[in-house]
mmCIF file of the N, C-alpha and C atoms, coordinates in Angstrom:
data_MODEL
# 
_entry.id   MODEL 
# 
loop_
_atom_site.group_PDB 
_atom_site.id 
_atom_site.type_symbol 
_atom_site.label_atom_id 
_atom_site.label_alt_id 
_atom_site.label_comp_id 
_atom_site.label_asym_id 
_atom_site.label_entity_id 
_atom_site.label_seq_id 
_atom_site.pdbx_PDB_ins_code 
_atom_site.Cartn_x 
_atom_site.Cartn_y 
_atom_site.Cartn_z 
_atom_site.occupancy 
_atom_site.B_iso_or_equiv 
_atom_site.pdbx_formal_charge 
_atom_site.auth_seq_id 
_atom_site.auth_comp_id 
_atom_site.auth_asym_id 
_atom_site.auth_atom_id 
_atom_site.pdbx_PDB_model_num 
ATOM 1   N N  . MET A 1 1  ? -11.613 -26.842 19.854  1.00 0.00 ? 1  MET A N  1 
ATOM 2   C CA . MET A 1 1  ? -10.524 -26.536 18.661  1.00 0.00 ? 1  MET A CA 1 
ATOM 3   C C  . MET A 1 1  ? -9.081  -26.428 18.977  1.00 0.00 ? 1  MET A C  1 
ATOM 4   N N  . ASN A 1 2  ? -8.047  -27.033 18.945  1.00 0.00 ? 2  ASN A N  1 
ATOM 5   C CA . ASN A 1 2  ? -6.755  -26.675 19.699  1.00 0.00 ? 2  ASN A CA 1 
ATOM 6   C C  . ASN A 1 2  ? -5.847  -25.890 18.733  1.00 0.00 ? 2  ASN A C  1 
ATOM 7   N N  . ILE A 1 3  ? -5.175  -24.916 18.826  1.00 0.00 ? 3  ILE A N  1 
ATOM 8   C CA . ILE A 1 3  ? -4.318  -23.973 18.615  1.00 0.00 ? 3  ILE A CA 1 
ATOM 9   C C  . ILE A 1 3  ? -3.743  -24.556 17.107  1.00 0.00 ? 3  ILE A C  1 
ATOM 10  N N  . LYS A 1 4  ? -3.088  -25.743 17.336  1.00 0.00 ? 4  LYS A N  1 
ATOM 11  C CA . LYS A 1 4  ? -2.443  -26.152 15.834  1.00 0.00 ? 4  LYS A CA 1 
ATOM 12  C C  . LYS A 1 4  ? -3.403  -26.340 14.579  1.00 0.00 ? 4  LYS A C  1 
ATOM 13  N N  . LYS A 1 5  ? -4.761  -26.731 14.861  1.00 0.00 ? 5  LYS A N  1 
ATOM 14  C CA . LYS A 1 5  ? -5.676  -26.528 13.564  1.00 0.00 ? 5  LYS A CA 1 
ATOM 15  C C  . LYS A 1 5  ? -5.704  -25.219 13.242  1.00 0.00 ? 5  LYS A C  1 
ATOM 16  N N  . PHE A 1 6  ? -5.984  -24.230 14.361  1.00 0.00 ? 6  PHE A N  1 
ATOM 17  C CA . PHE A 1 6  ? -6.326  -23.071 13.804  1.00 0.00 ? 6  PHE A CA 1 
ATOM 18  C C  . PHE A 1 6  ? -5.427  -22.427 13.106  1.00 0.00 ? 6  PHE A C  1 
ATOM 19  N N  . VAL A 1 7  ? -4.134  -22.636 13.599  1.00 0.00 ? 7  VAL A N  1 
ATOM 20  C CA . VAL A 1 7  ? -3.009  -22.065 12.677  1.00 0.00 ? 7  VAL A CA 1 
ATOM 21  C C  . VAL A 1 7  ? -3.027  -22.556 11.392  1.00 0.00 ? 7  VAL A C  1 
ATOM 22  N N  . LEU A 1 8  ? -3.027  -24.279 11.445  1.00 0.00 ? 8  LEU A N  1 
ATOM 23  C CA . LEU A 1 8  ? -3.143  -24.654 9.891   1.00 0.00 ? 8  LEU A CA 1 
ATOM 24  C C  . LEU A 1 8  ? -4.115  -24.044 8.938   1.00 0.00 ? 8  LEU A C  1 
ATOM 25  N N  . LEU A 1 9  ? -5.356  -24.011 9.611   1.00 0.00 ? 9  LEU A N  1 
ATOM 26  C CA . LEU A 1 9  ? -6.543  -23.311 8.902   1.00 0.00 ? 9  LEU A CA 1 
ATOM 27  C C  . LEU A 1 9  ? -6.246  -21.902 8.604   1.00 0.00 ? 9  LEU A C  1 
ATOM 28  N N  . LEU A 1 10 ? -5.673  -20.868 9.273   1.00 0.00 ? 10 LEU A N  1 
ATOM 29  C CA . LEU A 1 10 ? -5.097  -19.748 9.107   1.00 0.00 ? 10 LEU A CA 1 
ATOM 30  C C  . LEU A 1 10 ? -4.192  -19.893 7.779   1.00 0.00 ? 10 LEU A C  1 
ATOM 31  N N  . ILE A 1 11 ? -3.020  -20.657 8.045   1.00 0.00 ? 11 ILE A N  1 
ATOM 32  C CA . ILE A 1 11 ? -2.144  -20.576 6.735   1.00 0.00 ? 11 ILE A CA 1 
ATOM 33  C C  . ILE A 1 11 ? -2.694  -20.801 5.563   1.00 0.00 ? 11 ILE A C  1 
ATOM 34  N N  . TYR A 1 12 ? -3.917  -22.089 5.763   1.00 0.00 ? 12 TYR A N  1 
ATOM 35  C CA . TYR A 1 12 ? -4.458  -22.382 4.462   1.00 0.00 ? 12 TYR A CA 1 
ATOM 36  C C  . TYR A 1 12 ? -5.491  -21.408 3.879   1.00 0.00 ? 12 TYR A C  1 
ATOM 37  N N  . ILE A 1 13 ? -5.988  -20.681 4.564   1.00 0.00 ? 13 ILE A N  1 
ATOM 38  C CA . ILE A 1 13 ? -6.704  -19.449 4.307   1.00 0.00 ? 13 ILE A CA 1 
ATOM 39  C C  . ILE A 1 13 ? -5.807  -18.390 3.557   1.00 0.00 ? 13 ILE A C  1 
ATOM 40  N N  . ILE A 1 14 ? -4.569  -18.020 4.294   1.00 0.00 ? 14 ILE A N  1 
ATOM 41  C CA . ILE A 1 14 ? -3.845  -17.216 3.485   1.00 0.00 ? 14 ILE A CA 1 
ATOM 42  C C  . ILE A 1 14 ? -3.019  -17.607 2.432   1.00 0.00 ? 14 ILE A C  1 
ATOM 43  N N  . ASN A 1 15 ? -2.812  -18.932 1.964   1.00 0.00 ? 15 ASN A N  1 
ATOM 44  C CA . ASN A 1 15 ? -2.523  -19.515 0.856   1.00 0.00 ? 15 ASN A CA 1 
ATOM 45  C C  . ASN A 1 15 ? -3.397  -19.594 -0.361  1.00 0.00 ? 15 ASN A C  1 
ATOM 46  N N  . LEU A 1 16 ? -4.539  -19.698 0.053   1.00 0.00 ? 16 LEU A N  1 
ATOM 47  C CA . LEU A 1 16 ? -5.789  -19.384 -0.782  1.00 0.00 ? 16 LEU A CA 1 
ATOM 48  C C  . LEU A 1 16 ? -5.917  -17.897 -1.170  1.00 0.00 ? 16 LEU A C  1 
ATOM 49  N N  . GLN A 1 17 ? -5.664  -16.972 -0.192  1.00 0.00 ? 17 GLN A N  1 
ATOM 50  C CA . GLN A 1 17 ? -5.719  -15.663 -0.548  1.00 0.00 ? 17 GLN A CA 1 
ATOM 51  C C  . GLN A 1 17 ? -4.837  -15.218 -1.567  1.00 0.00 ? 17 GLN A C  1 
ATOM 52  N N  . PHE A 1 18 ? -3.468  -15.937 -1.531  1.00 0.00 ? 18 PHE A N  1 
ATOM 53  C CA . PHE A 1 18 ? -2.417  -15.603 -2.603  1.00 0.00 ? 18 PHE A CA 1 
ATOM 54  C C  . PHE A 1 18 ? -2.591  -16.318 -4.140  1.00 0.00 ? 18 PHE A C  1 
ATOM 55  N N  . TYR A 1 19 ? -3.037  -17.328 -3.941  1.00 0.00 ? 19 TYR A N  1 
ATOM 56  C CA . TYR A 1 19 ? -3.450  -18.233 -4.752  1.00 0.00 ? 19 TYR A CA 1 
ATOM 57  C C  . TYR A 1 19 ? -4.438  -17.637 -5.639  1.00 0.00 ? 19 TYR A C  1 
ATOM 58  N N  . PHE A 1 20 ? -5.422  -16.682 -5.378  1.00 0.00 ? 20 PHE A N  1 
ATOM 59  C CA . PHE A 1 20 ? -6.415  -15.747 -5.983  1.00 0.00 ? 20 PHE A CA 1 
ATOM 60  C C  . PHE A 1 20 ? -5.929  -14.763 -6.274  1.00 0.00 ? 20 PHE A C  1 
ATOM 61  N N  . THR A 1 21 ? -5.388  -13.847 -5.509  1.00 0.00 ? 21 THR A N  1 
ATOM 62  C CA . THR A 1 21 ? -4.788  -12.679 -5.821  1.00 0.00 ? 21 THR A CA 1 
ATOM 63  C C  . THR A 1 21 ? -3.612  -12.496 -6.920  1.00 0.00 ? 21 THR A C  1 
ATOM 64  N N  . ILE A 1 22 ? -2.558  -13.321 -6.427  1.00 0.00 ? 22 ILE A N  1 
ATOM 65  C CA . ILE A 1 22 ? -1.602  -13.177 -7.607  1.00 0.00 ? 22 ILE A CA 1 
ATOM 66  C C  . ILE A 1 22 ? -1.884  -13.352 -8.667  1.00 0.00 ? 22 ILE A C  1 
ATOM 67  N N  . PRO A 1 23 ? -2.431  -14.159 -9.356  1.00 0.00 ? 23 PRO A N  1 
ATOM 68  C CA . PRO A 1 23 ? -2.954  -14.357 -10.610 1.00 0.00 ? 23 PRO A CA 1 
ATOM 69  C C  . PRO A 1 23 ? -3.460  -13.266 -11.247 1.00 0.00 ? 23 PRO A C  1 
ATOM 70  N N  . ILE A 1 24 ? -4.252  -12.328 -10.184 1.00 0.00 ? 24 ILE A N  1 
ATOM 71  C CA . ILE A 1 24 ? -5.150  -11.412 -10.963 1.00 0.00 ? 24 ILE A CA 1 
ATOM 72  C C  . ILE A 1 24 ? -4.070  -10.210 -11.007 1.00 0.00 ? 24 ILE A C  1 
ATOM 73  N N  . ILE A 1 25 ? -3.254  -10.026 -10.342 1.00 0.00 ? 25 ILE A N  1 
ATOM 74  C CA . ILE A 1 25 ? -2.147  -8.907  -10.085 1.00 0.00 ? 25 ILE A CA 1 
ATOM 75  C C  . ILE A 1 25 ? -1.437  -9.192  -11.211 1.00 0.00 ? 25 ILE A C  1 
ATOM 76  N N  . ILE A 1 26 ? -0.876  -10.316 -11.730 1.00 0.00 ? 26 ILE A N  1 
ATOM 77  C CA . ILE A 1 26 ? -0.278  -10.923 -12.927 1.00 0.00 ? 26 ILE A CA 1 
ATOM 78  C C  . ILE A 1 26 ? -1.041  -10.439 -14.046 1.00 0.00 ? 26 ILE A C  1 
ATOM 79  N N  . LYS A 1 27 ? -2.002  -10.852 -13.832 1.00 0.00 ? 27 LYS A N  1 
ATOM 80  C CA . LYS A 1 27 ? -2.987  -10.643 -15.195 1.00 0.00 ? 27 LYS A CA 1 
ATOM 81  C C  . LYS A 1 27 ? -3.275  -9.207  -15.687 1.00 0.00 ? 27 LYS A C  1 
ATOM 82  N N  . LYS A 1 28 ? -3.483  -8.270  -14.597 1.00 0.00 ? 28 LYS A N  1 
ATOM 83  C CA . LYS A 1 28 ? -3.362  -6.765  -14.638 1.00 0.00 ? 28 LYS A CA 1 
ATOM 84  C C  . LYS A 1 28 ? -2.027  -6.202  -15.306 1.00 0.00 ? 28 LYS A C  1 
ATOM 85  N N  . ASN A 1 29 ? -1.132  -6.687  -14.759 1.00 0.00 ? 29 ASN A N  1 
ATOM 86  C CA . ASN A 1 29 ? 0.387   -6.022  -15.235 1.00 0.00 ? 29 ASN A CA 1 
ATOM 87  C C  . ASN A 1 29 ? 0.427   -6.430  -16.555 1.00 0.00 ? 29 ASN A C  1 
ATOM 88  N N  . TYR A 1 30 ? 0.054   -7.699  -17.170 1.00 0.00 ? 30 TYR A N  1 
ATOM 89  C CA . TYR A 1 30 ? 0.558   -8.228  -18.262 1.00 0.00 ? 30 TYR A CA 1 
ATOM 90  C C  . TYR A 1 30 ? -0.516  -7.470  -19.327 1.00 0.00 ? 30 TYR A C  1 
ATOM 91  N N  . THR A 1 31 ? -1.975  -7.533  -18.949 1.00 0.00 ? 31 THR A N  1 
ATOM 92  C CA . THR A 1 31 ? -2.987  -6.622  -19.681 1.00 0.00 ? 31 THR A CA 1 
ATOM 93  C C  . THR A 1 31 ? -2.150  -5.305  -20.012 1.00 0.00 ? 31 THR A C  1 
ATOM 94  N N  . ARG A 1 32 ? -1.909  -4.563  -19.076 1.00 0.00 ? 32 ARG A N  1 
ATOM 95  C CA . ARG A 1 32 ? -1.153  -3.089  -18.951 1.00 0.00 ? 32 ARG A CA 1 
ATOM 96  C C  . ARG A 1 32 ? 0.092   -3.081  -20.207 1.00 0.00 ? 32 ARG A C  1 
ATOM 97  N N  . THR A 1 33 ? 0.883   -4.134  -19.928 1.00 0.00 ? 33 THR A N  1 
ATOM 98  C CA . THR A 1 33 ? 2.042   -4.016  -20.696 1.00 0.00 ? 33 THR A CA 1 
ATOM 99  C C  . THR A 1 33 ? 1.816   -4.285  -22.120 1.00 0.00 ? 33 THR A C  1 
ATOM 100 N N  . TYR A 1 34 ? 0.875   -5.161  -22.263 1.00 0.00 ? 34 TYR A N  1 
ATOM 101 C CA . TYR A 1 34 ? 0.313   -5.453  -23.637 1.00 0.00 ? 34 TYR A CA 1 
ATOM 102 C C  . TYR A 1 34 ? -0.346  -4.332  -24.403 1.00 0.00 ? 34 TYR A C  1 
ATOM 103 N N  . GLU A 1 35 ? -1.316  -3.872  -23.490 1.00 0.00 ? 35 GLU A N  1 
ATOM 104 C CA . GLU A 1 35 ? -1.828  -2.555  -24.014 1.00 0.00 ? 35 GLU A CA 1 
ATOM 105 C C  . GLU A 1 35 ? -0.789  -1.554  -24.514 1.00 0.00 ? 35 GLU A C  1 
ATOM 106 N N  . GLN A 1 36 ? 0.424   -1.392  -23.810 1.00 0.00 ? 36 GLN A N  1 
ATOM 107 C CA . GLN A 1 36 ? 1.283   -0.375  -23.985 1.00 0.00 ? 36 GLN A CA 1 
ATOM 108 C C  . GLN A 1 36 ? 2.241   -0.960  -25.349 1.00 0.00 ? 36 GLN A C  1 
ATOM 109 N N  . ILE A 1 37 ? 2.297   -1.937  -25.458 1.00 0.00 ? 37 ILE A N  1 
ATOM 110 C CA . ILE A 1 37 ? 3.106   -2.748  -26.617 1.00 0.00 ? 37 ILE A CA 1 
ATOM 111 C C  . ILE A 1 37 ? 2.121   -2.315  -27.987 1.00 0.00 ? 37 ILE A C  1 
ATOM 112 N N  . ILE A 1 38 ? 0.925   -2.684  -28.030 1.00 0.00 ? 38 ILE A N  1 
ATOM 113 C CA . ILE A 1 38 ? -0.172  -2.629  -28.923 1.00 0.00 ? 38 ILE A CA 1 
ATOM 114 C C  . ILE A 1 38 ? -0.048  -0.712  -29.379 1.00 0.00 ? 38 ILE A C  1 
ATOM 115 N N  . ASP A 1 39 ? -0.045  0.196   -28.207 1.00 0.00 ? 39 ASP A N  1 
ATOM 116 C CA . ASP A 1 39 ? -0.302  1.457   -28.527 1.00 0.00 ? 39 ASP A CA 1 
ATOM 117 C C  . ASP A 1 39 ? 1.369   1.937   -29.316 1.00 0.00 ? 39 ASP A C  1 
ATOM 118 N N  . SER A 1 40 ? 2.168   1.432   -28.686 1.00 0.00 ? 40 SER A N  1 
ATOM 119 C CA . SER A 1 40 ? 3.323   1.997   -29.583 1.00 0.00 ? 40 SER A CA 1 
ATOM 120 C C  . SER A 1 40 ? 3.723   1.266   -30.847 1.00 0.00 ? 40 SER A C  1 
ATOM 121 N N  . LYS A 1 41 ? 2.796   0.378   -31.326 1.00 0.00 ? 41 LYS A N  1 
ATOM 122 C CA . LYS A 1 41 ? 3.040   0.123   -32.802 1.00 0.00 ? 41 LYS A CA 1 
ATOM 123 C C  . LYS A 1 41 ? 2.651   1.208   -33.819 1.00 0.00 ? 41 LYS A C  1 
# 
């Protein structure tokens, strides 16, 4: 296995990590603010 393939694989894995974690973070923040809006009413 050459270095170039390894680096590409690493980048691919990191991108997957972001692809899955960012929506979760956004969803958490969104739910939190949504709950605050409901509470303030």
